[in-house]
N, CA and C atoms of all chains as a GROMACS GRO file, in nm:
protein
  636
    1MET      N    1  20.514  18.985   0.321
    1MET     CA    2  20.628  19.080   0.389
    1MET      C    3  20.740  19.009   0.339
    2ASP      N    4  20.826  19.107   0.247
    2ASP     CA    5  20.952  19.022   0.218
    2ASP      C    6  21.068  19.075   0.318
    3THR      N    7  21.183  18.966   0.312
    3THR     CA    8  21.304  19.019   0.351
    3THR      C    9  21.333  19.218   0.344
    4ASN      N   10  21.310  19.178   0.249
    4ASN     CA   11  21.395  19.351   0.163
    4ASN      C   12  21.296  19.467   0.282
    5GLN      N   13  21.197  19.373   0.262
    5GLN     CA   14  21.085  19.508   0.375
    5GLN      C   15  21.108  19.536   0.504
    6ILE      N   16  21.126  19.429   0.531
    6ILE     CA   17  21.102  19.357   0.659
    6ILE      C   18  21.249  19.483   0.695
    7LEU      N   19  21.372  19.474   0.636
    7LEU     CA   20  21.493  19.529   0.670
    7LEU      C   21  21.456  19.662   0.700
    8ASP      N   22  21.388  19.735   0.571
    8ASP     CA   23  21.350  19.863   0.528
    8ASP      C   24  21.334  19.897   0.646
    9GLU      N   25  21.197  19.858   0.680
    9GLU     CA   26  21.118  19.974   0.772
    9GLU      C   27  21.217  19.941   0.925
   10LEU      N   28  21.290  19.798   0.938
   10LEU     CA   29  21.371  19.808   1.086
   10LEU      C   30  21.453  19.908   1.095
   11ASN      N   31  21.557  19.920   0.989
   11ASN     CA   32  21.634  20.029   0.912
   11ASN      C   33  21.558  20.172   0.986
   12ASN      N   34  21.490  20.201   0.947
   12ASN     CA   35  21.358  20.361   1.033
   12ASN      C   36  21.368  20.382   1.128
   13ILE      N   37  21.333  20.240   1.267
   13ILE     CA   38  21.328  20.243   1.369
   13ILE      C   39  21.406  20.260   1.440
   14PHE      N   40  21.495  20.186   1.353
   14PHE     CA   41  21.624  20.212   1.423
   14PHE      C   42  21.698  20.323   1.423
   15ARG      N   43  21.705  20.385   1.347
   15ARG     CA   44  21.703  20.571   1.276
   15ARG      C   45  21.632  20.676   1.337
   16ASN      N   46  21.478  20.636   1.394
   16ASN     CA   47  21.425  20.736   1.466
   16ASN      C   48  21.458  20.710   1.614
   17VAL      N   49  21.507  20.623   1.665
   17VAL     CA   50  21.486  20.492   1.822
   17VAL      C   51  21.614  20.606   1.853
   18LEU      N   52  21.690  20.573   1.791
   18LEU     CA   53  21.907  20.620   1.817
   18LEU      C   54  21.914  20.736   1.743
   19ASN      N   55  21.834  20.830   1.718
   19ASN     CA   56  21.818  20.955   1.656
   19ASN      C   57  21.944  20.959   1.614
   20ASN      N   58  22.009  20.867   1.482
   20ASN     CA   59  22.065  20.821   1.357
   20ASN      C   60  22.048  20.799   1.171
   21LYS      N   61  22.043  20.887   1.163
   21LYS     CA   62  22.017  20.901   0.999
   21LYS      C   63  22.140  20.752   0.911
   22SER      N   64  22.241  20.803   0.993
   22SER     CA   65  22.299  20.702   0.925
   22SER      C   66  22.309  20.545   0.924
   23ILE      N   67  22.250  20.507   1.039
   23ILE     CA   68  22.212  20.349   1.071
   23ILE      C   69  22.170  20.296   0.900
   24ASN      N   70  22.245  20.207   0.870
   24ASN     CA   71  22.215  20.131   0.810
   24ASN      C   72  22.256  19.928   0.819
   25LEU      N   73  22.183  19.952   0.890
   25LEU     CA   74  22.154  19.775   0.840
   25LEU      C   75  22.147  19.689   0.780
   26THR      N   76  22.203  19.561   0.794
   26THR     CA   77  22.175  19.417   0.722
   26THR      C   78  22.163  19.315   0.844
   27PRO      N   79  22.176  19.234   0.773
   27PRO     CA   80  22.125  19.092   0.891
   27PRO      C   81  22.258  19.083   1.004
   28GLU      N   82  22.373  19.108   0.911
   28GLU     CA   83  22.482  19.060   1.044
   28GLU      C   84  22.500  19.171   1.104
   29THR      N   85  22.399  19.247   1.112
   29THR     CA   86  22.479  19.400   1.213
   29THR      C   87  22.454  19.335   1.357
   30THR      N   88  22.555  19.332   1.399
   30THR     CA   89  22.517  19.374   1.558
   30THR      C   90  22.542  19.474   1.694
   31ALA      N   91  22.554  19.436   1.814
   31ALA     CA   92  22.468  19.623   1.866
   31ALA      C   93  22.637  19.662   1.876
   32LYS      N   94  22.762  19.582   1.857
   32LYS     CA   95  22.858  19.682   1.891
   32LYS      C   96  22.877  19.718   1.747
   33ASP      N   97  22.786  19.694   1.635
   33ASP     CA   98  22.778  19.819   1.519
   33ASP      C   99  22.747  19.922   1.515
   34VAL      N  100  22.646  19.957   1.637
   34VAL     CA  101  22.548  20.058   1.611
   34VAL      C  102  22.608  20.174   1.746
   35ASP      N  103  22.610  20.239   1.731
   35ASP     CA  104  22.620  20.355   1.804
   35ASP      C  105  22.494  20.386   1.881
   36ASN      N  106  22.509  20.349   2.046
   36ASN     CA  107  22.424  20.359   2.151
   36ASN      C  108  22.297  20.291   2.126
   37TRP      N  109  22.348  20.142   2.073
   37TRP     CA  110  22.232  20.022   2.088
   37TRP      C  111  22.327  19.915   2.220
   38ASP      N  112  22.217  19.971   2.314
   38ASP     CA  113  22.312  19.953   2.410
   38ASP      C  114  22.168  19.860   2.485
   39SER      N  115  22.138  19.809   2.648
   39SER     CA  116  22.086  19.729   2.662
   39SER      C  117  21.918  19.811   2.721
   40LEU      N  118  21.963  19.950   2.724
   40LEU     CA  119  21.802  20.048   2.750
   40LEU      C  120  21.771  20.066   2.590
   41SER      N  121  21.814  20.114   2.528
   41SER     CA  122  21.770  20.140   2.326
   41SER      C  123  21.734  20.034   2.280
   42ASN      N  124  21.793  19.908   2.383
   42ASN     CA  125  21.709  19.765   2.289
   42ASN      C  126  21.591  19.747   2.336
   43ILE      N  127  21.532  19.745   2.506
   43ILE     CA  128  21.393  19.773   2.537
   43ILE      C  129  21.294  19.874   2.441
   44HIS      N  130  21.369  19.991   2.417
   44HIS     CA  131  21.303  20.080   2.332
   44HIS      C  132  21.250  20.068   2.185
   45LEU      N  133  21.378  20.064   2.092
   45LEU     CA  134  21.408  19.930   1.961
   45LEU      C  135  21.286  19.801   1.973
   46VAL      N  136  21.271  19.764   2.068
   46VAL     CA  137  21.172  19.639   2.060
   46VAL      C  138  21.049  19.725   2.118
   47VAL      N  139  21.042  19.757   2.206
   47VAL     CA  140  20.847  19.767   2.165
   47VAL      C  141  20.868  19.878   2.082
   48GLU      N  142  20.920  19.932   1.992
   48GLU     CA  143  20.843  20.019   1.878
   48GLU      C  144  20.872  19.927   1.791
   49ILE      N  145  20.927  19.760   1.757
   49ILE     CA  146  20.909  19.701   1.654
   49ILE      C  147  20.799  19.699   1.646
   50GLU      N  148  20.745  19.614   1.819
   50GLU     CA  149  20.631  19.561   1.791
   50GLU      C  150  20.553  19.595   1.780
   51ALA      N  151  20.485  19.791   1.823
   51ALA     CA  152  20.394  19.842   1.806
   51ALA      C  153  20.366  19.794   1.643
   52HIS      N  154  20.519  19.883   1.529
   52HIS     CA  155  20.472  19.895   1.432
   52HIS      C  156  20.437  19.760   1.320
   53PHE      N  157  20.498  19.620   1.342
   53PHE     CA  158  20.454  19.548   1.302
   53PHE      C  159  20.370  19.441   1.374
   54LYS      N  160  20.260  19.505   1.498
   54LYS     CA  161  20.252  19.430   1.555
   54LYS      C  162  20.231  19.298   1.553
   55VAL      N  163  20.326  19.327   1.706
   55VAL     CA  164  20.354  19.117   1.724
   55VAL      C  165  20.438  19.184   1.852
   56ARG      N  166  20.476  19.100   1.910
   56ARG     CA  167  20.481  19.043   2.069
   56ARG      C  168  20.612  18.958   2.075
   57PHE      N  169  20.703  18.999   2.121
   57PHE     CA  170  20.841  18.903   2.192
   57PHE      C  171  20.828  18.846   2.258
   58LYS      N  172  20.835  18.773   2.331
   58LYS     CA  173  20.868  18.652   2.399
   58LYS      C  174  21.016  18.691   2.473
   59THR      N  175  21.043  18.718   2.673
   59THR     CA  176  21.193  18.777   2.671
   59THR      C  177  21.242  18.669   2.619
   60SER      N  178  21.234  18.549   2.650
   60SER     CA  179  21.346  18.430   2.608
   60SER      C  180  21.405  18.486   2.486
   61GLU      N  181  21.265  18.479   2.349
   61GLU     CA  182  21.299  18.526   2.230
   61GLU      C  183  21.412  18.638   2.155
   62ILE      N  184  21.385  18.768   2.275
   62ILE     CA  185  21.496  18.878   2.259
   62ILE      C  186  21.674  18.842   2.275
   63GLN      N  187  21.673  18.688   2.388
   63GLN     CA  188  21.746  18.730   2.430
   63GLN      C  189  21.865  18.622   2.297
   64GLU      N  190  21.736  18.552   2.262
   64GLU     CA  191  21.851  18.457   2.177
   64GLU      C  192  21.886  18.553   2.060
   65TRP      N  193  21.822  18.694   1.996
   65TRP     CA  194  21.923  18.747   1.924
   65TRP      C  195  22.095  18.787   1.902
   66LYS      N  196  22.100  18.734   1.826
   66LYS     CA  197  22.253  18.781   1.788
   66LYS      C  198  22.280  18.881   1.711
   67ASN      N  199  22.187  18.876   1.652
   67ASN     CA  200  22.228  18.968   1.517
   67ASN      C  201  22.068  19.042   1.431
   68VAL      N  202  22.069  19.150   1.363
   68VAL     CA  203  21.918  19.158   1.299
   68VAL      C  204  21.916  19.051   1.241
   69GLY      N  205  22.005  18.966   1.212
   69GLY     CA  206  21.903  18.863   1.113
   69GLY      C  207  21.851  18.767   1.163
   70ASP      N  208  21.866  18.774   1.331
   70ASP     CA  209  21.800  18.700   1.380
   70ASP      C  210  21.667  18.765   1.458
   71LEU      N  211  21.699  18.883   1.468
   71LEU     CA  212  21.486  18.941   1.458
   71LEU      C  213  21.486  18.918   1.389
   72MET      N  214  21.458  18.938   1.277
   72MET     CA  215  21.450  18.918   1.081
   72MET      C  216  21.382  18.791   1.112
   73SER      N  217  21.454  18.693   1.145
   73SER     CA  218  21.416  18.603   1.140
   73SER      C  219  21.230  18.526   1.240
   74SER      N  220  21.283  18.635   1.369
   74SER     CA  221  21.200  18.572   1.431
   74SER      C  222  21.045  18.657   1.394
   75LEU      N  223  21.082  18.786   1.356
   75LEU     CA  224  20.986  18.883   1.307
   75LEU      C  225  20.901  18.839   1.192
   76GLU      N  226  21.002  18.747   1.035
   76GLU     CA  227  20.902  18.684   0.954
   76GLU      C  228  20.813  18.509   1.008
   77LYS      N  229  20.922  18.460   1.115
   77LYS     CA  230  20.797  18.361   1.180
   77LYS      C  231  20.654  18.425   1.237
   78LYS      N  232  20.662  18.533   1.256
   78LYS     CA  233  20.526  18.585   1.356
   78LYS      C  234  20.469  18.609   1.240
   79LYS      N  235  20.483  18.654   1.133
   79LYS     CA  236  20.457  18.721   1.066
   79LYS      C  237  20.364  18.652   0.911
   80ASN      N  238  20.467  18.551   0.930
   80ASN     CA  239  20.390  18.454   0.826
   80ASN      C  240  20.307  18.330   0.925
   81ALA      N  241  20.302  18.340   1.045
   81ALA     CA  242  20.226  18.244   1.116
   81ALA      C  243  20.074  18.229   1.091
   82MET      N  244  19.729  19.662   4.256
   82MET     CA  245  19.812  19.674   4.344
   82MET      C  246  19.839  19.833   4.350
   83SER      N  247  19.805  19.888   4.376
   83SER     CA  248  19.921  20.084   4.403
   83SER      C  249  20.046  20.055   4.493
   84LEU      N  250  20.174  20.122   4.338
   84LEU     CA  251  20.240  20.104   4.407
   84LEU      C  252  20.318  20.264   4.501
   85THR      N  253  20.368  20.293   4.546
   85THR     CA  254  20.390  20.424   4.598
   85THR      C  255  20.555  20.496   4.581
   86LEU      N  256  20.477  20.640   4.490
   86LEU     CA  257  20.611  20.660   4.462
   86LEU      C  258  20.734  20.723   4.551
   87HIS      N  259  20.816  20.681   4.457
   87HIS     CA  260  20.951  20.754   4.622
   87HIS      C  261  21.014  20.858   4.495
   88HIS      N  262  21.048  20.835   4.434
   88HIS     CA  263  21.113  20.954   4.295
   88HIS      C  264  21.071  20.982   4.152
   89ILE      N  265  21.122  21.084   4.094
   89ILE     CA  266  21.116  21.145   3.980
   89ILE      C  267  21.250  21.117   3.920
   90GLY      N  268  21.255  21.052   3.795
   90GLY     CA  269  21.422  21.128   3.753
   90GLY      C  270  21.420  21.171   3.621
   91CYS      N  271  21.540  21.263   3.636
   91CYS     CA  272  21.506  21.320   3.573
   91CYS      C  273  21.706  21.387   3.502
   92LEU      N  274  21.716  21.340   3.378
   92LEU     CA  275  21.829  21.393   3.355
   92LEU      C  276  21.909  21.515   3.329
   93VAL      N  277  22.010  21.526   3.355
   93VAL     CA  278  22.115  21.702   3.382
   93VAL      C  279  22.218  21.669   3.309
   94ASN      N  280  22.223  21.799   3.321
   94ASN     CA  281  22.385  21.787   3.201
   94ASN      C  282  22.500  21.814   3.363
   95ASN      N  283  22.426  21.873   3.456
   95ASN     CA  284  22.479  21.875   3.619
   95ASN      C  285  22.458  21.900   3.735
   96ILE      N  286  22.494  21.826   3.836
   96ILE     CA  287  22.404  21.807   3.956
   96ILE      C  288  22.361  21.894   4.073
   97GLU      N  289  22.523  21.985   4.042
   97GLU     CA  290  22.487  22.135   4.108
   97GLU      C  291  22.423  22.222   4.078
   98ASN      N  292  22.467  22.267   3.938
   98ASN     CA  293  22.285  22.318   3.848
   98ASN      C  294  22.207  22.276   3.928
   99ALA      N  295  22.110  22.155   3.855
   99ALA     CA  296  22.016  22.111   3.899
   99ALA      C  297  21.934  22.148   4.039
  100ILE      N  298  22.050  22.067   4.176
  100ILE     CA  299  22.051  22.135   4.291
  100ILE      C  300  21.928  22.281   4.327
  101ALA      N  301  22.035  22.434   4.277
  101ALA     CA  302  22.024  22.509   4.296
  101ALA      C  303  21.947  22.511   4.213
  102ASP      N  304  21.852  22.529   4.090
  102ASP     CA  305  21.720  22.515   4.030
  102ASP      C  306  21.618  22.519   4.100
  103TYR      N  307  21.620  22.321   4.169
  103TYR     CA  308  21.511  22.358   4.254
  103TYR      C  309  21.541  22.366   4.399
  104GLN      N  310  21.601  22.421   4.485
  104GLN     CA  311  21.602  22.520   4.595
  104GLN      C  312  21.511  22.626   4.578
  105ILE      N  313  21.560  22.673   4.446
  105ILE     CA  314  21.426  22.762   4.488
  105ILE      C  315  21.288  22.740   4.463
  106LEU      N  316  21.272  22.639   4.400
  106LEU     CA  317  21.124  22.574   4.452
  106LEU      C  318  21.079  22.584   4.575
  107HIS      N  319  21.184  22.488   4.653
  107HIS     CA  320  21.206  22.424   4.762
  107HIS      C  321  21.321  22.432   4.872
  108PRO      N  322  21.336  22.600   4.896
  108PRO     CA  323  21.432  22.596   4.935
  108PRO      C  324  21.556  22.532   5.077
  109GLU      N  325  21.416  22.412   5.160
  109GLU     CA  326  21.470  22.306   5.254
  109GLU      C  327  21.507  22.249   5.178
  110GLY      N  328  21.456  22.154   5.069
  110GLY     CA  329  21.511  22.006   5.045
  110GLY      C  330  21.646  21.955   5.099
  111GLU      N  331  21.597  21.830   5.140
  111GLU     CA  332  21.749  21.793   5.182
  111GLU      C  333  21.840  21.717   5.044
  112ILE      N  334  21.964  21.735   5.077
  112ILE     CA  335  22.047  21.723   4.951
  112ILE      C  336  22.106  21.543   4.976
  113SER      N  337  22.107  21.468   4.836
  113SER     CA  338  22.164  21.380   4.957
  113SER      C  339  22.325  21.292   4.913
  114GLU      N  340  22.394  21.226   4.947
  114GLU     CA  341  22.535  21.271   4.884
  114GLU      C  342  22.516  21.208   4.720
  115ILE      N  343  22.674  21.210   4.630
  115ILE     CA  344  22.617  21.164   4.515
  115ILE      C  345  22.714  21.099   4.444
  116TYR      N  346  22.581  20.992   4.403
  116TYR     CA  347  22.642  20.874   4.408
  116TYR      C  348  22.658  20.804   4.259
  117ASP      N  349  22.780  20.750   4.238
  117ASP     CA  350  22.851  20.710   4.100
  117ASP      C  351  22.838  20.607   4.065
  118ILE      N  352  22.728  20.540   3.999
  118ILE     CA  353  22.699  20.381   3.974
  118ILE      C  354  22.734  20.385   3.889
  119GLU      N  355  22.859  20.318   3.845
  119GLU     CA  356  22.953  20.289   3.777
  119GLU      C  357  22.910  20.210   3.625
  120ALA      N  358  22.773  20.114   3.742
  120ALA     CA  359  22.765  19.996   3.579
  120ALA      C  360  22.666  20.025   3.496
  121GLN      N  361  22.572  20.187   3.521
  121GLN     CA  362  22.543  20.229   3.414
  121GLN      C  363  22.627  20.380   3.381
  122LYS      N  364  22.670  20.420   3.412
  122LYS     CA  365  22.753  20.529   3.399
  122LYS      C  366  22.723  20.653   3.422
  123VAL      N  367  22.688  20.674   3.543
  123VAL     CA  368  22.627  20.775   3.598
  123VAL      C  369  22.561  20.778   3.706
  124LYS      N  370  22.577  20.906   3.772
  124LYS     CA  371  22.629  21.002   3.883
  124LYS      C  372  22.482  21.064   3.900
  125VAL      N  373  22.396  21.048   3.962
  125VAL     CA  374  22.288  21.058   4.074
  125VAL      C  375  22.292  21.094   4.227
  126CYS      N  376  22.186  21.254   4.226
  126CYS     CA  377  22.153  21.248   4.374
  126CYS      C  378  21.997  21.282   4.397
  127PHE      N  379  21.977  21.224   4.506
  127PHE     CA  380  21.833  21.292   4.540
  127PHE      C  381  21.807  21.388   4.585
  128PHE      N  382  21.712  21.440   4.540
  128PHE     CA  383  21.681  21.595   4.580
  128PHE      C  384  21.490  21.582   4.706
  129SER      N  385  21.513  21.596   4.817
  129SER     CA  386  21.405  21.598   4.827
  129SER      C  387  21.273  21.703   4.886
  130MET      N  388  21.203  21.667   4.809
  130MET     CA  389  21.075  21.763   4.790
  130MET      C  390  20.930  21.708   4.921
  131GLY      N  391  20.966  21.681   5.002
  131GLY     CA  392  20.900  21.638   5.099
  131GLY      C  393  20.878  21.500   5.037
  132ALA      N  394  20.731  21.441   5.063
  132ALA     CA  395  20.778  21.301   5.032
  132ALA      C  396  20.836  21.253   4.898
  133VAL      N  397  20.830  21.305   4.807
  133VAL     CA  398  20.842  21.244   4.684
  133VAL      C  399  21.037  21.325   4.709
  134HIS      N  400  21.117  21.239   4.574
  134HIS     CA  401  21.203  21.291   4.607
  134HIS      C  402  21.264  21.312   4.413
  135MET      N  403  21.296  21.436   4.356
  135MET     CA  404  21.399  21.453   4.275
  135MET      C  405  21.533  21.341   4.210
  136GLU      N  406  21.489  21.281   4.101
  136GLU     CA  407  21.661  21.204   4.106
  136GLU      C  408  21.708  21.256   3.982
  137PHE      N  409  21.862  21.318   4.045
  137PHE     CA  410  21.878  21.360   3.920
  137PHE      C  411  22.017  21.309   3.878
  138VAL      N  412  22.000  21.250   3.754
  138VAL     CA  413  22.078  21.188   3.691
  138VAL      C  414  22.165  21.194   3.598
  139ALA      N  415  22.299  21.203   3.584
  139ALA     CA  416  22.404  21.308   3.498
  139ALA      C  417  22.533  21.162   3.485
  140PRO      N  418  22.431  21.139   3.340
  140PRO     CA  419  22.543  21.049   3.252
  140PRO      C  420  22.656  21.076   3.231
  141TYR      N  421  22.730  21.025   3.192
  141TYR     CA  422  22.865  21.033   3.135
  141TYR      C  423  22.913  20.911   3.022
  142GLY      N  424  23.089  20.948   2.960
  142GLY     CA  425  23.083  20.841   2.860
  142GLY      C  426  23.109  20.775   2.890
  143PRO      N  427  23.106  20.614   2.812
  143PRO     CA  428  23.096  20.664   2.654
  143PRO      C  429  23.034  20.681   2.635
  144PRO      N  430  23.005  20.675   2.478
  144PRO     CA  431  22.834  20.730   2.427
  144PRO      C  432  22.760  20.647   2.452
  145SER      N  433  22.648  20.670   2.474
  145SER     CA  434  22.548  20.575   2.538
  145SER      C  435  22.368  20.650   2.492
  146PHE      N  436  22.246  20.550   2.515
  146PHE     CA  437  22.153  20.617   2.467
  146PHE      C  438  22.102  20.660   2.566
  147LEU      N  439  22.136  20.690   2.659
  147LEU     CA  440  22.128  20.808   2.793
  147LEU      C  441  22.124  20.960   2.785
  148LEU      N  442  22.315  20.904   2.733
  148LEU     CA  443  22.389  21.028   2.671
  148LEU      C  444  22.293  21.123   2.570
  149GLU      N  445  22.280  21.038   2.467
  149GLU     CA  446  22.192  21.080   2.316
  149GLU      C  447  22.083  21.134   2.391
  150ARG      N  448  21.996  21.071   2.438
  150ARG     CA  449  21.855  21.140   2.542
  150ARG      C  450  21.889  21.313   2.639
  151LEU      N  451  22.001  21.272   2.675
  151LEU     CA  452  22.040  21.449   2.755
  151LEU      C  453  22.061  21.511   2.645
  152LYS      N  454  22.178  21.490   2.550
  152LYS     CA  455  22.150  21.578   2.442
  152LYS      C  456  22.062  21.639   2.393
  153ASN      N  457  21.988  21.502   2.355
  153ASN     CA  458  21.832  21.549   2.272
  153ASN      C  459  21.707  21.597   2.342
  154ASN      N  460  21.706  21.575   2.496
  154ASN     CA  461  21.588  21.524   2.537
  154ASN      C  462  21.607  21.567   2.688
  155PRO      N  463  21.665  21.629   2.780
  155PRO     CA  464  21.699  21.687   2.843
  155PRO      C  465  21.578  21.663   2.938
  156GLY      N  466  21.611  21.628   3.110
  156GLY     CA  467  21.421  21.665   3.189
  156GLY      C  468  21.357  21.470   3.204
  157PHE      N  469  21.249  21.548   3.253
  157PHE     CA  470  21.165  21.384   3.318
  157PHE      C  471  21.231  21.299   3.324
  158TYR      N  472  21.246  21.160   3.285
  158TYR     CA  473  21.256  20.983   3.215
  158TYR      C  474  21.223  20.907   3.288
  159HIS      N  475  21.169  20.931   3.381
  159HIS     CA  476  21.118  20.782   3.486
  159HIS      C  477  21.061  20.845   3.583
  160ILE      N  478  21.037  20.722   3.665
  160ILE     CA  479  20.982  20.740   3.784
  160ILE      C  480  20.990  20.653   3.868
  161GLY      N  481  21.046  20.656   3.994
  161GLY     CA  482  21.100  20.522   4.094
  161GLY      C  483  20.979  20.507   4.233
  162VAL      N  484  20.932  20.375   4.219
  162VAL     CA  485  20.815  20.358   4.281
  162VAL      C  486  20.886  20.216   4.400
  163TYR      N  487  20.887  20.179   4.515
  163TYR     CA  488  20.878  20.144   4.596
  163TYR      C  489  20.818  20.008   4.566
  164VAL      N  490  20.816  19.856   4.620
  164VAL     CA  491  20.787  19.757   4.567
  164VAL      C  492  20.830  19.723   4.762
  165ASP      N  493  20.731  19.555   4.782
  165ASP     CA  494  20.788  19.510   4.830
  165ASP      C  495  20.837  19.372   4.816
  166ASN      N  496  20.800  19.302   4.662
  166ASN     CA  497  20.860  19.247   4.640
  166ASN      C  498  20.894  19.209   4.526
  167ILE      N  499  21.033  19.250   4.471
  167ILE     CA  500  21.068  19.354   4.294
  167ILE      C  501  21.019  19.230   4.212
  168ASP      N  502  21.099  19.066   4.197
  168ASP     CA  503  21.071  18.967   4.131
  168ASP      C  504  20.948  18.978   4.129
  169ALA      N  505  20.797  18.971   4.199
  169ALA     CA  506  20.701  18.938   4.192
  169ALA      C  507  20.620  19.040   4.105
  170GLU      N  508  20.667  19.172   4.149
  170GLU     CA  509  20.625  19.276   4.087
  170GLU      C  510  20.675  19.260   3.919
  171ILE      N  511  20.800  19.254   3.884
  171ILE     CA  512  20.848  19.249   3.783
  171ILE      C  513  20.751  19.090   3.700
  172ASP      N  514  20.754  19.009   3.773
  172ASP     CA  515  20.699  18.920   3.659
  172ASP      C  516  20.492  19.002   3.679
  173ARG      N  517  20.462  19.048   3.758
  173ARG     CA  518  20.318  19.099   3.740
  173ARG      C  519  20.315  19.250   3.576
  174LEU      N  520  20.409  19.270   3.614
  174LEU     CA  521  20.402  19.415   3.510
  174LEU      C  522  20.450  19.335   3.394
  175GLU      N  523  20.518  19.232   3.399
  175GLU     CA  524  20.574  19.223   3.236
  175GLU      C  525  20.386  19.091   3.182
  176GLU      N  526  20.395  19.058   3.254
  176GLU     CA  527  20.239  18.992   3.191
  176GLU      C  528  20.160  19.104   3.184
  177GLU      N  529  20.155  19.203   3.196
  177GLU     CA  530  20.106  19.340   3.160
  177GLU      C  531  20.071  19.407   3.063
  178GLY      N  532  20.224  19.348   3.012
  178GLY     CA  533  20.292  19.417   2.914
  178GLY      C  534  20.422  19.510   2.914
  179TYR      N  535  20.444  19.529   3.044
  179TYR     CA  536  20.574  19.612   3.071
  179TYR      C  537  20.684  19.499   3.024
  180ARG      N  538  20.808  19.600   3.012
  180ARG     CA  539  20.890  19.525   2.921
  180ARG      C  540  21.060  19.516   3.060
  181LEU      N  541  21.107  19.406   3.056
  181LEU     CA  542  21.227  19.446   3.125
  181LEU      C  543  21.361  19.520   3.099
  182ILE      N  544  21.387  19.607   3.128
  182ILE     CA  545  21.545  19.686   3.089
  182ILE      C  546  21.613  19.622   3.135
  183ASN      N  547  21.636  19.553   3.302
  183ASN     CA  548  21.726  19.554   3.395
  183ASN      C  549  21.746  19.526   3.542
  184LYS      N  550  21.802  19.446   3.575
  184LYS     CA  551  21.780  19.428   3.716
  184LYS      C  552  21.938  19.458   3.708
  185PHE      N  553  21.935  19.527   3.890
  185PHE     CA  554  22.069  19.494   3.922
  185PHE      C  555  22.056  19.566   4.088
  186ILE      N  556  22.163  19.592   4.113
  186ILE     CA  557  22.171  19.651   4.242
  186ILE      C  558  22.234  19.790   4.271
  187SER      N  559  22.133  19.873   4.324
  187SER     CA  560  22.210  20.044   4.358
  187SER      C  561  22.269  20.085   4.458
  188VAL      N  562  22.371  20.110   4.518
  188VAL     CA  563  22.466  20.193   4.603
  188VAL      C  564  22.409  20.318   4.638
  189ALA      N  565  22.277  20.362   4.504
  189ALA     CA  566  22.232  20.459   4.558
  189ALA      C  567  22.083  20.416   4.653
  190PHE      N  568  22.029  20.307   4.691
  190PHE     CA  569  21.944  20.263   4.734
  190PHE      C  570  22.014  20.114   4.865
  191ASP      N  571  22.134  20.171   4.936
  191ASP     CA  572  22.180  20.094   5.048
  191ASP      C  573  22.163  19.886   4.958
  192ASN      N  574  22.243  19.914   4.856
  192ASN     CA  575  22.231  19.820   4.756
  192ASN      C  576  22.140  19.735   4.784
  193ARG      N  577  22.067  19.771   4.740
  193ARG     CA  578  21.922  19.687   4.735
  193ARG      C  579  21.873  19.673   4.544
  194HIS      N  580  21.787  19.579   4.548
  194HIS     CA  581  21.723  19.507   4.387
  194HIS      C  582  21.678  19.621   4.377
  195CYS      N  583  21.704  19.711   4.231
  195CYS     CA  584  21.615  19.763   4.168
  195CYS      C  585  21.638  19.709   4.001
  196ALA      N  586  21.499  19.737   3.973
  196ALA     CA  587  21.526  19.782   3.791
  196ALA      C  588  21.461  19.886   3.725
  197PHE      N  589  21.453  19.848   3.640
  197PHE     CA  590  21.413  19.950   3.499
  197PHE      C  591  21.342  19.896   3.404
  198LEU      N  592  21.186  19.871   3.419
  198LEU     CA  593  21.110  19.849   3.316
  198LEU      C  594  21.063  19.963   3.211
  199LEU      N  595  20.975  19.903   3.086
  199LEU     CA  596  20.957  19.970   2.993
  199LEU      C  597  20.807  19.929   2.968
  200ASN      N  598  20.707  20.047   2.998
  200ASN     CA  599  20.563  20.052   2.998
  200ASN      C  600  20.499  20.052   2.818
  201LYS      N  601  20.386  19.996   2.782
  201LYS     CA  602  20.380  20.074   2.693
  201LYS      C  603  20.365  20.196   2.558
  202GLU      N  604  20.356  20.261   2.658
  202GLU     CA  605  20.332  20.424   2.647
  202GLU      C  606  20.469  20.452   2.645
  203ARG      N  607  20.637  20.353   2.614
  203ARG     CA  608  20.747  20.382   2.616
  203ARG      C  609  20.815  20.463   2.733
  204HIS      N  610  20.766  20.470   2.889
  204HIS     CA  611  20.775  20.602   2.985
  204HIS      C  612  20.820  20.448   3.092
  205MET      N  613  20.929  20.469   3.110
  205MET     CA  614  21.065  20.422   3.212
  205MET      C  615  20.956  20.443   3.353
  206ILE      N  616  21.001  20.308   3.393
  206ILE     CA  617  20.941  20.284   3.561
  206ILE      C  618  21.044  20.232   3.612
  207GLU      N  619  21.127  20.255   3.749
  207GLU     CA  620  21.202  20.180   3.785
  207GLU      C  621  21.174  20.119   3.949
  208LEU      N  622  21.199  19.981   4.011
  208LEU     CA  623  21.090  19.958   4.059
  208LEU      C  624  21.174  19.942   4.218
  209ILE      N  625  21.167  19.917   4.291
  209ILE     CA  626  21.307  19.991   4.425
  209ILE      C  627  21.262  19.907   4.515
  210GLU      N  628  21.279  19.799   4.576
  210GLU     CA  629  21.322  19.668   4.669
  210GLU      C  630  21.310  19.798   4.817
  211ARG      N  631  21.177  19.744   4.889
  211ARG     CA  632  21.190  19.787   5.030
  211ARG      C  633  21.312  19.751   5.064
  212GLY      N  634  21.305  19.811   5.192
  212GLY     CA  635  21.480  19.736   5.307
  212GLY      C  636  21.457  19.674   5.388
   0.00000   0.00000   0.00000
């Protein structure tokens, strides 16, 4: 699974969970850049991402994410492990 | 371990209207004061229906996931349960696959510790530490 594919799939998850079809994620996107990406929606996103990619993140990993790129790095490590 | 149900959380646009609707079902229900939970940008009010309460939750601005949810899907969205030791219960539930959303002190529960978690079915559970 390449980086672009992961980003595309994440984008779809964000659009569905946040009910916002205009979201266009980049690796630099942060929570401040996306309407309604708050502490509550973040966990909804994590649960959807885990189910979609069939991975499980540690709480400490989630807390280290500063932007979408960090999330993608975590995902890529798990998918390529 | 079984946890005791305290309330059913319900997203509403207007607390007074929600109370009036539920008084049709349970005219003798007790109504709490309306609490302003500033940290979460919600106003909440409890309406007793026997042993279980309805918690009417009215979010207010700025834009948030909860406000968006109210727009698209008002109604029941979490249950609240009593626990004896909230930290131990969070640990136990996380080991079972629940996700901690946040832990906080709630004025709606006499400044006791509370926490929201999301289970694998994407249902929200609120833990309330007994006083």
